Structures are given as structure tokens and as C-alpha cells.
C-alpha positions as CSV (number, residue, x, y, z in Angstrom):
1,X,0.0,0.0,0.0
2,X,1.4,3.4,-1.0
3,X,1.4,6.0,1.8
4,X,2.6,9.6,2.1
5,X,4.3,11.1,5.1
6,X,5.6,14.5,6.1
7,X,9.2,14.7,7.3
8,X,9.9,18.1,8.8
9,X,7.8,21.1,8.0
10,X,7.7,21.0,4.2
11,X,9.2,17.7,2.9
12,X,6.9,14.8,1.9
13,X,7.9,11.3,1.1
14,X,5.7,8.7,-0.7
15,X,6.5,5.0,-0.4
16,X,5.4,1.5,0.6
17,X,3.9,1.2,4.1
18,X,6.2,-0.6,6.5
19,X,4.7,-0.3,10.0
20,X,3.1,2.1,12.5
21,X,5.1,3.3,15.4
22,X,3.9,3.7,19.0
23,X,4.1,7.5,18.8
24,X,1.6,7.7,15.9
25,X,4.1,8.0,13.1
26,X,4.5,5.5,10.3
27,X,7.4,4.1,8.3
28,X,7.5,3.9,4.5
29,X,10.1,2.3,2.3
30,X,11.5,3.9,-0.8
31,X,13.9,1.5,-2.4
32,X,16.5,0.5,0.2
33,X,15.7,3.5,2.5
34,X,13.1,3.6,5.3
35,X,11.6,7.0,6.4
36,X,9.5,7.8,9.4
37,X,7.1,10.7,9.7
38,X,3.5,11.8,10.3
39,X,1.0,10.4,7.9
40,X,-0.8,12.8,5.5
41,X,-4.6,12.8,6.0
42,X,-6.6,11.2,3.3
43,X,-8.5,13.3,0.9
44,X,-12.2,13.8,1.7
45,X,-14.6,12.4,-0.9
């Protein structure tokens, strides 16, 4: 599943969902790298 996170105040990363952390952040994988950040809210219908 593809997910988008924010890292810092203005950097977004989109990658494959890895896992949810205890602090509410999630990890996504982009190639060999794993990034952790706050998930971006889904778009309202």
C-alpha cells in the first residue's frame, strides 16, 4: 500500500507502508531506505 508522510515542515515522502510506530508516526520504504514521519490525512470524498 502506497502512503505519504511528512518529514519536517515541508518535505513529503511517498513510499510503501512498512509499519506504524507507538508515537503515531508510520514508516515507509523507498527502495532501500526507510523513512518515518507523520501520515498525511486522506483526501475527503
